[in-house]
MOPAC internal coordinates of N, CA, C and O (Angstrom, degrees):
PM7 1SCF
backbone

  N    0.0000 0     0.00 0     0.00 0    0    0    0
  C    1.4604 1     0.00 0     0.00 0    1    0    0
  C    1.5121 1   109.67 1     0.00 0    2    1    0
  O    1.2310 1   120.74 1   -46.75 1    3    2    1
  N    1.2809 1   116.20 1   133.25 1    3    2    1
  C    1.4647 1   121.68 1  -179.49 1    5    3    2
  C    1.5071 1   108.59 1   -76.86 1    6    5    3
  O    1.2310 1   120.13 1   -47.86 1    7    6    5
  N    1.3435 1   117.36 1   132.14 1    7    6    5
  C    1.4556 1   122.35 1   176.35 1    9    7    6
  C    1.5176 1   113.25 1    86.37 1   10    9    7
  O    1.2310 1   119.80 1   179.84 1   11   10    9
  N    1.3471 1   117.98 1    -0.16 1   11   10    9
  C    1.4626 1   121.30 1   179.34 1   13   11   10
  C    1.5100 1   108.69 1  -120.69 1   14   13   11
  O    1.2310 1   120.68 1   -27.51 1   15   14   13
  N    1.3154 1   116.31 1   152.49 1   15   14   13
  C    1.4494 1   121.13 1   175.64 1   17   15   14
  C    1.5254 1   108.17 1  -143.48 1   18   17   15
  O    1.2310 1   120.80 1   -19.24 1   19   18   17
  N    1.3239 1   116.07 1   160.76 1   19   18   17
  C    1.4633 1   121.70 1   179.54 1   21   19   18
  C    1.5199 1   107.62 1  -107.00 1   22   21   19
  O    1.2310 1   120.55 1   -51.34 1   23   22   21
  N    1.3405 1   116.56 1   128.66 1   23   22   21
  C    1.4716 1   119.92 1  -179.48 1   25   23   22
  C    1.5197 1   110.54 1   -81.77 1   26   25   23
  O    1.2310 1   120.19 1     4.80 1   27   26   25
  N    1.3618 1   117.25 1  -175.20 1   27   26   25
  C    1.4579 1   122.80 1  -176.54 1   29   27   26
  C    1.5272 1   113.34 1   -63.62 1   30   29   27
  O    1.2310 1   119.99 1   153.57 1   31   30   29
  N    1.3222 1   117.63 1   -26.43 1   31   30   29
  C    1.4686 1   121.72 1  -178.99 1   33   31   30
  C    1.5312 1   112.48 1   -89.66 1   34   33   31
  O    1.2310 1   119.92 1  -178.18 1   35   34   33
  N    1.3254 1   117.76 1     1.82 1   35   34   33
  C    1.4464 1   121.19 1   177.95 1   37   35   34
  C    1.5228 1   113.38 1    86.82 1   38   37   35
  O    1.2310 1   119.83 1  -170.37 1   39   38   37
  N    1.3238 1   117.93 1     9.63 1   39   38   37
  C    1.4550 1   121.04 1   178.55 1   41   39   38
  C    1.5354 1   109.56 1   -89.43 1   42   41   39
  O    1.2310 1   121.94 1   -30.60 1   43   42   41
  N    1.2995 1   113.89 1   149.40 1   43   42   41
  C    1.4638 1   120.37 1  -179.51 1   45   43   42
  C    1.5232 1   109.29 1   -83.65 1   46   45   43
  O    1.2310 1   120.12 1   -53.87 1   47   46   45
  N    1.3273 1   117.37 1   126.13 1   47   46   45
  C    1.4734 1   122.66 1   175.72 1   49   47   46
  C    1.5157 1   107.71 1  -108.98 1   50   49   47
  O    1.2310 1   121.10 1   -61.37 1   51   50   49
  N    1.3007 1   115.50 1   118.63 1   51   50   49
  C    1.4584 1   119.80 1   178.10 1   53   51   50
  C    1.5235 1   108.25 1   -89.26 1   54   53   51
  O    1.2310 1   120.74 1   -51.14 1   55   54   53
  N    1.3246 1   116.19 1   128.86 1   55   54   53
  C    1.4589 1   118.64 1   175.70 1   57   55   54
  C    1.5241 1   107.77 1   -79.97 1   58   57   55
  O    1.2310 1   120.72 1   -35.40 1   59   58   57
  N    1.3151 1   116.23 1   144.60 1   59   58   57
  C    1.4607 1   120.66 1  -176.62 1   61   59   58
  C    1.5038 1   111.44 1   -77.13 1   62   61   59
  O    1.2310 1   121.26 1   -53.49 1   63   62   61
  N    1.2839 1   115.19 1   126.51 1   63   62   61
  C    1.4514 1   123.09 1   173.92 1   65   63   62
  C    1.5218 1   106.01 1   -92.69 1   66   65   63
  O    1.2310 1   119.18 1   -40.91 1   67   66   65
  N    1.3510 1   119.16 1   139.09 1   67   66   65
  C    1.4627 1   118.81 1   178.82 1   69   67   66
  C    1.5335 1   111.33 1   -52.90 1   70   69   67
  O    1.2310 1   120.93 1   -50.39 1   71   70   69
  N    1.3298 1   115.82 1   129.61 1   71   70   69
  C    1.4490 1   121.22 1  -179.47 1   73   71   70
  C    1.5067 1   113.60 1    90.57 1   74   73   71
  O    1.2310 1   120.05 1   172.44 1   75   74   73
  N    1.3418 1   117.51 1    -7.56 1   75   74   73
  C    1.4597 1   121.47 1  -179.66 1   77   75   74
  C    1.5260 1   108.96 1   -87.39 1   78   77   75
  O    1.2310 1   120.41 1   -38.93 1   79   78   77
  N    1.3132 1   116.83 1   141.07 1   79   78   77
  C    1.4568 1   121.72 1   179.38 1   81   79   78
  C    1.5153 1   108.39 1  -101.98 1   82   81   79
  O    1.2310 1   120.77 1   -52.18 1   83   82   81
  N    1.3265 1   116.13 1   127.82 1   83   82   81
  C    1.4551 1   121.71 1   178.58 1   85   83   82
  C    1.5172 1   107.68 1  -113.25 1   86   85   83
  O    1.2310 1   120.42 1   -78.25 1   87   86   85
  N    1.3366 1   116.80 1   101.75 1   87   86   85
  C    1.4503 1   121.42 1  -178.32 1   89   87   86
  C    1.5153 1   108.89 1  -148.14 1   90   89   87
  O    1.2310 1   120.89 1   -35.22 1   91   90   89
  N    1.3288 1   115.90 1   144.78 1   91   90   89
  C    1.4551 1   119.74 1   175.77 1   93   91   90
  C    1.5220 1   108.16 1  -110.31 1   94   93   91
  O    1.2310 1   120.18 1   -48.44 1   95   94   93
  N    1.2901 1   117.25 1   131.56 1   95   94   93
  C    1.4438 1   121.56 1  -178.36 1   97   95   94
  C    1.5092 1   111.63 1    92.96 1   98   97   95
  O    1.2310 1   121.41 1   -25.20 1   99   98   97
  N    1.2892 1   114.91 1   154.80 1   99   98   97
  C    1.4706 1   120.19 1  -176.80 1  101   99   98
  C    1.5205 1   111.52 1   -68.79 1  102  101   99
  O    1.2310 1   120.09 1   136.36 1  103  102  101
  N    1.3266 1   117.44 1   -43.64 1  103  102  101
  C    1.4681 1   119.98 1  -177.31 1  105  103  102
  C    1.5147 1   112.11 1   -61.30 1  106  105  103
  O    1.2310 1   120.22 1   135.07 1  107  106  105
  N    1.3141 1   117.18 1   -44.93 1  107  106  105
  C    1.4689 1   119.09 1  -179.11 1  109  107  106
  C    1.5298 1   110.73 1   -70.96 1  110  109  107
  O    1.2310 1   120.05 1   146.80 1  111  110  109
  N    1.3344 1   117.51 1   -33.20 1  111  110  109
  C    1.4677 1   119.82 1   177.71 1  113  111  110
  C    1.5213 1   110.72 1   -65.83 1  114  113  111
  O    1.2310 1   120.49 1   136.06 1  115  114  113
  N    1.3495 1   116.66 1   -43.94 1  115  114  113
  C    1.4639 1   119.48 1   177.86 1  117  115  114
  C    1.5061 1   111.27 1   -64.37 1  118  117  115
  O    1.2310 1   119.96 1   140.04 1  119  118  117
  N    1.3345 1   117.68 1   -39.96 1  119  118  117
  C    1.4635 1   121.02 1   178.82 1  121  119  118
  C    1.5305 1   109.85 1   -64.36 1  122  121  119
  O    1.2310 1   119.96 1   140.06 1  123  122  121
  N    1.3178 1   117.69 1   -39.94 1  123  122  121
  C    1.4694 1   120.89 1   178.92 1  125  123  122
  C    1.5163 1   111.14 1   -65.51 1  126  125  123
  O    1.2310 1   120.51 1   139.63 1  127  126  125
  N    1.3141 1   116.63 1   -40.37 1  127  126  125
  C    1.4458 1   120.42 1   179.61 1  129  127  126
  C    1.5163 1   110.83 1   -66.66 1  130  129  127
  O    1.2310 1   120.71 1   141.83 1  131  130  129
  N    1.3230 1   116.25 1   -38.17 1  131  130  129
  C    1.4643 1   120.55 1   179.02 1  133  131  130
  C    1.5160 1   110.30 1   -63.89 1  134  133  131
  O    1.2310 1   120.50 1   137.11 1  135  134  133
  N    1.3432 1   116.65 1   -42.89 1  135  134  133
  C    1.4594 1   121.18 1  -179.65 1  137  135  134
  C    1.5206 1   110.48 1   -66.58 1  138  137  135
  O    1.2310 1   120.06 1   137.32 1  139  138  137
  N    1.3215 1   117.50 1   -42.68 1  139  138  137
  C    1.4588 1   120.00 1  -177.00 1  141  139  138
  C    1.5280 1   111.24 1   -69.48 1  142  141  139
  O    1.2310 1   120.07 1   146.07 1  143  142  141
  N    1.3267 1   117.48 1   -33.93 1  143  142  141
  C    1.4629 1   118.30 1  -179.61 1  145  143  142
  C    1.5135 1   111.28 1   -74.62 1  146  145  143
  O    1.2310 1   119.59 1   150.38 1  147  146  145
  N    1.3429 1   118.40 1   -29.62 1  147  146  145
  C    1.4544 1   120.03 1   179.64 1  149  147  146
  C    1.5207 1   112.07 1   -74.68 1  150  149  147
  O    1.2310 1   120.07 1   157.85 1  151  150  149
  N    1.3242 1   117.48 1   -22.15 1  151  150  149
  C    1.4635 1   119.63 1   179.53 1  153  151  150
  C    1.5268 1   111.49 1   -78.09 1  154  153  151
  O    1.2310 1   120.31 1   159.03 1  155  154  153
  N    1.3230 1   117.01 1   -20.97 1  155  154  153
  C    1.4571 1   119.69 1   178.45 1  157  155  154
  C    1.5221 1   109.51 1   -81.16 1  158  157  155
  O    1.2310 1   120.45 1     8.81 1  159  158  157
  N    1.3047 1   116.74 1  -171.19 1  159  158  157
  C    1.4706 1   121.35 1  -178.15 1  161  159  158
  C    1.5218 1   109.91 1   -60.27 1  162  161  159
  O    1.2310 1   120.67 1   -33.16 1  163  162  161
  N    1.3065 1   116.32 1   146.84 1  163  162  161
  C    1.4498 1   121.40 1  -179.61 1  165  163  162
  C    1.5303 1   108.99 1   -71.76 1  166  165  163
  O    1.2310 1   121.46 1   -54.51 1  167  166  165
  N    1.3211 1   114.82 1   125.49 1  167  166  165
  C    1.4587 1   120.99 1  -178.81 1  169  167  166
  C    1.5247 1   107.62 1  -117.18 1  170  169  167
  O    1.2310 1   120.81 1   -50.74 1  171  170  169
  N    1.3026 1   116.05 1   129.26 1  171  170  169
  C    1.4509 1   120.92 1   178.34 1  173  171  170
  C    1.5223 1   107.53 1   -82.82 1  174  173  171
  O    1.2310 1   120.40 1   -71.92 1  175  174  173
  N    1.3497 1   116.84 1   108.08 1  175  174  173
  C    1.4484 1   120.35 1  -175.54 1  177  175  174
  C    1.5259 1   113.50 1   -72.00 1  178  177  175
  O    1.2310 1   119.90 1   148.86 1  179  178  177
  N    1.3237 1   117.79 1   -31.14 1  179  178  177
  C    1.4577 1   120.65 1  -175.10 1  181  179  178
  C    1.5147 1   111.26 1  -134.45 1  182  181  179
  O    1.2310 1   119.74 1  -110.30 1  183  182  181
  N    1.3363 1   118.10 1    69.70 1  183  182  181
  C    1.4757 1   119.43 1   179.59 1  185  183  182
  C    1.5277 1   112.09 1   -67.31 1  186  185  183
  O    1.2310 1   120.62 1   156.84 1  187  186  185
  N    1.3386 1   116.43 1   -23.16 1  187  186  185
  C    1.4557 1   118.54 1  -179.08 1  189  187  186
  C    1.5301 1   112.18 1   -64.81 1  190  189  187
  O    1.2310 1   120.18 1   157.39 1  191  190  189
  N    1.3263 1   117.27 1   -22.61 1  191  190  189
  C    1.4619 1   120.54 1   178.89 1  193  191  190
  C    1.5198 1   111.59 1   -69.92 1  194  193  191
  O    1.2310 1   120.62 1   156.55 1  195  194  193
  N    1.3202 1   116.42 1   -23.45 1  195  194  193
  C    1.4625 1   120.50 1  -178.24 1  197  195  194
  C    1.5408 1   111.90 1  -106.15 1  198  197  195
  O    1.2310 1   120.58 1  -171.86 1  199  198  197
  N    1.3067 1   116.50 1     8.14 1  199  198  197
  C    1.4780 1   119.99 1  -176.91 1  201  199  198
  C    1.5168 1   112.67 1   -61.76 1  202  201  199
  O    1.2310 1   120.39 1   137.77 1  203  202  201
  N    1.3328 1   116.85 1   -42.23 1  203  202  201
  C    1.4570 1   118.69 1  -176.32 1  205  203  202
  C    1.5242 1   110.48 1   -62.73 1  206  205  203
  O    1.2310 1   120.12 1   135.64 1  207  206  205
  N    1.3277 1   117.37 1   -44.36 1  207  206  205
  C    1.4627 1   121.07 1   179.76 1  209  207  206
  C    1.5166 1   110.75 1   -67.34 1  210  209  207
  O    1.2310 1   119.89 1   140.11 1  211  210  209
  N    1.3330 1   117.82 1   -39.89 1  211  210  209
  C    1.4595 1   120.73 1   178.53 1  213  211  210
  C    1.5311 1   111.15 1   -65.18 1  214  213  211
  O    1.2310 1   120.90 1   139.95 1  215  214  213
  N    1.3211 1   115.89 1   -40.05 1  215  214  213
  C    1.4647 1   119.11 1   179.10 1  217  215  214
  C    1.5264 1   110.48 1   -66.10 1  218  217  215
  O    1.2310 1   120.34 1   139.09 1  219  218  217
  N    1.3327 1   116.96 1   -40.91 1  219  218  217
  C    1.4662 1   120.30 1  -179.96 1  221  219  218
  C    1.5338 1   110.22 1   -62.58 1  222  221  219
  O    1.2310 1   120.52 1   137.24 1  223  222  221
  N    1.3280 1   116.62 1   -42.76 1  223  222  221
  C    1.4689 1   120.49 1   178.48 1  225  223  222
  C    1.5272 1   110.56 1   -64.02 1  226  225  223
  O    1.2310 1   120.16 1   138.30 1  227  226  225
  N    1.3334 1   117.30 1   -41.70 1  227  226  225
  C    1.4583 1   122.20 1   177.40 1  229  227  226
  C    1.5262 1   110.17 1   -61.65 1  230  229  227
  O    1.2310 1   121.22 1   137.49 1  231  230  229
  N    1.3281 1   115.27 1   -42.51 1  231  230  229
  C    1.4663 1   121.37 1   179.96 1  233  231  230
  C    1.5290 1   110.57 1   -61.49 1  234  233  231
  O    1.2310 1   119.97 1   134.56 1  235  234  233
  N    1.3283 1   117.67 1   -45.44 1  235  234  233
  C    1.4609 1   121.40 1   179.96 1  237  235  234
  C    1.5175 1   111.25 1   -65.77 1  238  237  235
  O    1.2310 1   120.74 1   144.75 1  239  238  237
  N    1.3317 1   116.19 1   -35.25 1  239  238  237
  C    1.4568 1   120.23 1   179.27 1  241  239  238
  C    1.5281 1   111.52 1   -69.40 1  242  241  239
  O    1.2310 1   120.39 1   141.92 1  243  242  241
  N    1.3287 1   116.85 1   -38.08 1  243  242  241
  C    1.4566 1   121.67 1  -173.88 1  245  243  242
  C    1.5293 1   113.88 1   -87.18 1  246  245  243
  O    1.2310 1   119.46 1   158.39 1  247  246  245
  N    1.3181 1   118.63 1   -21.61 1  247  246  245
  C    1.4658 1   120.99 1  -175.12 1  249  247  246
  C    1.5305 1   112.92 1   -56.42 1  250  249  247
  O    1.2310 1   118.69 1   131.54 1  251  250  249
  N    1.3583 1   120.11 1   -48.46 1  251  250  249
  C    1.4700 1   118.71 1   179.04 1  253  251  250
  C    1.5375 1   112.41 1   -60.23 1  254  253  251
  O    1.2310 1   120.87 1   141.52 1  255  254  253
  N    1.3200 1   115.95 1   -38.48 1  255  254  253
  C    1.4706 1   120.53 1  -179.90 1  257  255  254
  C    1.5381 1   110.04 1   -66.04 1  258  257  255
  O    1.2310 1   120.14 1   138.74 1  259  258  257
  N    1.3260 1   117.34 1   -41.26 1  259  258  257
  C    1.4685 1   121.26 1   179.45 1  261  259  258
  C    1.5350 1   110.29 1   -66.21 1  262  261  259
  O    1.2310 1   120.27 1   139.24 1  263  262  261
  N    1.3238 1   117.08 1   -40.76 1  263  262  261
  C    1.4594 1   120.38 1   179.97 1  265  263  262
  C    1.5301 1   110.95 1   -64.20 1  266  265  263
  O    1.2310 1   121.03 1   147.68 1  267  266  265
  N    1.3315 1   115.63 1   -32.32 1  267  266  265
  C    1.4688 1   120.82 1   178.55 1  269  267  266
  C    1.5290 1   110.27 1   -72.56 1  270  269  267
  O    1.2310 1   120.34 1   137.22 1  271  270  269
  N    1.3280 1   116.95 1   -42.78 1  271  270  269
  C    1.4573 1   121.38 1  -177.16 1  273  271  270
  C    1.5349 1   112.60 1   -75.60 1  274  273  271
  O    1.2310 1   120.53 1   143.52 1  275  274  273
  N    1.3297 1   116.59 1   -36.48 1  275  274  273
  C    1.4585 1   121.48 1  -176.36 1  277  275  274
  C    1.5337 1   110.18 1  -128.02 1  278  277  275
  O    1.2310 1   119.76 1  -104.43 1  279  278  277
  N    1.3278 1   118.06 1    75.57 1  279  278  277
  C    1.4754 1   118.98 1  -179.15 1  281  279  278
  C    1.5322 1   111.39 1   -70.16 1  282  281  279
  O    1.2310 1   121.36 1   -33.14 1  283  282  281
  N    1.3330 1   115.01 1   146.86 1  283  282  281
  C    1.4471 1   120.07 1   174.09 1  285  283  282
  C    1.5185 1   116.35 1    89.32 1  286  285  283
  O    1.2310 1   119.56 1  -176.75 1  287  286  285
  N    1.3397 1   118.44 1     3.25 1  287  286  285
  C    1.4630 1   119.31 1   178.49 1  289  287  286
  C    1.5183 1   110.27 1   -82.57 1  290  289  287
  O    1.2310 1   120.79 1   -17.26 1  291  290  289
  N    1.3227 1   116.09 1   162.74 1  291  290  289
  C    1.4543 1   120.75 1   173.13 1  293  291  290
  C    1.5216 1   108.85 1   -76.80 1  294  293  291
  O    1.2310 1   121.05 1   -20.27 1  295  294  293
  N    1.3445 1   115.59 1   159.73 1  295  294  293
  C    1.4750 1   120.04 1  -179.10 1  297  295  294
  C    1.5291 1   110.90 1   -58.92 1  298  297  295
  O    1.2310 1   120.54 1   139.37 1  299  298  297
  N    1.3230 1   116.57 1   -40.63 1  299  298  297
  C    1.4605 1   119.93 1   179.99 1  301  299  298
  C    1.5273 1   111.97 1   -62.41 1  302  301  299
  O    1.2310 1   120.62 1   145.39 1  303  302  301
  N    1.3236 1   116.42 1   -34.61 1  303  302  301
  C    1.4685 1   119.68 1   178.24 1  305  303  302
  C    1.5243 1   111.45 1   -69.83 1  306  305  303
  O    1.2310 1   120.50 1   142.22 1  307  306  305
  N    1.3503 1   116.64 1   -37.78 1  307  306  305
  C    1.4626 1   120.10 1   174.24 1  309  307  306
  C    1.5305 1   110.13 1   -61.30 1  310  309  307
  O    1.2310 1   121.50 1   134.83 1  311  310  309
  N    1.3237 1   114.73 1   -45.17 1  311  310  309
  C    1.4649 1   119.76 1  -178.18 1  313  311  310
  C    1.5263 1   111.56 1   -63.33 1  314  313  311
  O    1.2310 1   120.15 1   142.86 1  315  314  313
  N    1.3235 1   117.31 1   -37.14 1  315  314  313
  C    1.4678 1   120.36 1   176.58 1  317  315  314
  C    1.5227 1   111.04 1   -63.04 1  318  317  315
  O    1.2310 1   120.46 1   135.19 1  319  318  317
  N    1.3254 1   116.73 1   -44.81 1  319  318  317
  C    1.4733 1   120.54 1   179.19 1  321  319  318
  C    1.5276 1   111.07 1   -64.58 1  322  321  319
  O    1.2310 1   120.61 1   139.95 1  323  322  321
  N    1.3326 1   116.43 1   -40.05 1  323  322  321
  C    1.4605 1   120.26 1   179.14 1  325  323  322
  C    1.5268 1   110.60 1   -66.25 1  326  325  323
  O    1.2310 1   120.31 1   141.95 1  327  326  325
  N    1.3247 1   117.01 1   -38.05 1  327  326  325
  C    1.4635 1   120.62 1   178.87 1  329  327  326
  C    1.5296 1   111.39 1   -64.23 1  330  329  327
  O    1.2310 1   120.78 1   141.29 1  331  330  329
  N    1.3190 1   116.11 1   -38.71 1  331  330  329
  C    1.4729 1   120.32 1   176.80 1  333  331  330
  C    1.5345 1   109.98 1   -61.74 1  334  333  331
  O    1.2310 1   121.05 1   137.51 1  335  334  333
  N    1.3356 1   115.60 1   -42.49 1  335  334  333
  C    1.4717 1   119.26 1   177.22 1  337  335  334
  C    1.5258 1   110.85 1   -66.91 1  338  337  335
  O    1.2310 1   120.21 1   143.48 1  339  338  337
  N    1.3247 1   117.21 1   -36.52 1  339  338  337
  C    1.4651 1   122.20 1  -179.00 1  341  339  338
  C    1.5228 1   110.99 1   -62.54 1  342  341  339
  O    1.2310 1   119.98 1   141.33 1  343  342  341
  N    1.3253 1   117.64 1   -38.67 1  343  342  341
  C    1.4584 1   120.79 1  -179.44 1  345  343  342
  C    1.5331 1   111.90 1   -62.01 1  346  345  343
  O    1.2310 1   120.23 1   151.52 1  347  346  345
  N    1.3415 1   117.16 1   -28.48 1  347  346  345
  C    1.4642 1   121.84 1  -178.47 1  349  347  346
  C    1.5241 1   113.05 1   -99.57 1  350  349  347
  O    1.2310 1   120.43 1   171.00 1  351  350  349
  N    1.3282 1   116.78 1    -9.00 1  351  350  349
  C    1.4620 1   121.80 1  -171.49 1  353  351  350
  C    1.5329 1   112.53 1   -72.04 1  354  353  351
  O    1.2310 1   120.18 1   -37.41 1  355  354  353
  N    1.3215 1   117.27 1   142.59 1  355  354  353
  C    1.4670 1   120.01 1   173.27 1  357  355  354
  C    1.5327 1   112.39 1   -69.32 1  358  357  355
  O    1.2310 1   119.87 1   166.31 1  359  358  357
  N    1.3088 1   117.86 1   -13.69 1  359  358  357
  C    1.4603 1   121.20 1   176.89 1  361  359  358
  C    1.5312 1   111.61 1   -76.91 1  362  361  359
  O    1.2310 1   120.21 1   162.94 1  363  362  361
  N    1.3304 1   117.21 1   -17.06 1  363  362  361
  C    1.4656 1   122.05 1   178.09 1  365  363  362
  C    1.5273 1   109.09 1   -73.97 1  366  365  363
  O    1.2310 1   119.14 1   -58.08 1  367  366  365
  N    1.3334 1   119.25 1   121.92 1  367  366  365
  C    1.4639 1   120.79 1  -177.99 1  369  367  366
  C    1.5353 1   113.42 1   -62.18 1  370  369  367
  O    1.2310 1   119.89 1   157.06 1  371  370  369
  N    1.3006 1   117.82 1   -22.94 1  371  370  369
  C    1.4573 1   118.67 1   179.05 1  373  371  370
  C    1.5307 1   112.02 1   -75.48 1  374  373  371
  O    1.2310 1   120.19 1   172.62 1  375  374  373
  N    1.3207 1   117.24 1    -7.38 1  375  374  373
  C    1.4686 1   120.92 1   176.06 1  377  375  374
  C    1.5354 1   111.98 1   -99.78 1  378  377  375
  O    1.2310 1   120.61 1  -175.13 1  379  378  377
  N    1.3291 1   116.44 1     4.87 1  379  378  377
  C    1.4829 1   118.91 1  -177.20 1  381  379  378
  C    1.4719 1   110.71 1   -79.25 1  382  381  379
  O    1.2310 1   120.10 1   180.00 1  383  382  381

């Protein structure tokens, strides 16, 4: 077997391949996976939980610009236009 060797007691020793997790038991395997995933790039597991706050911030940022571009509209009309922009915006977590 490539990457494995047998020690003096006849047990198989697996050499570690980069990215391979060597753990015995479920608890240690889960702990190893948790450590290895945190060392990689930070991944937002639940961006949908922050969508409401992100949308509100986007709305506040865009409202002055919308009022400048489209004077005289009702607030609901501004919000509709902002929502259309939000669906396409890179700030929307569903577009990540």
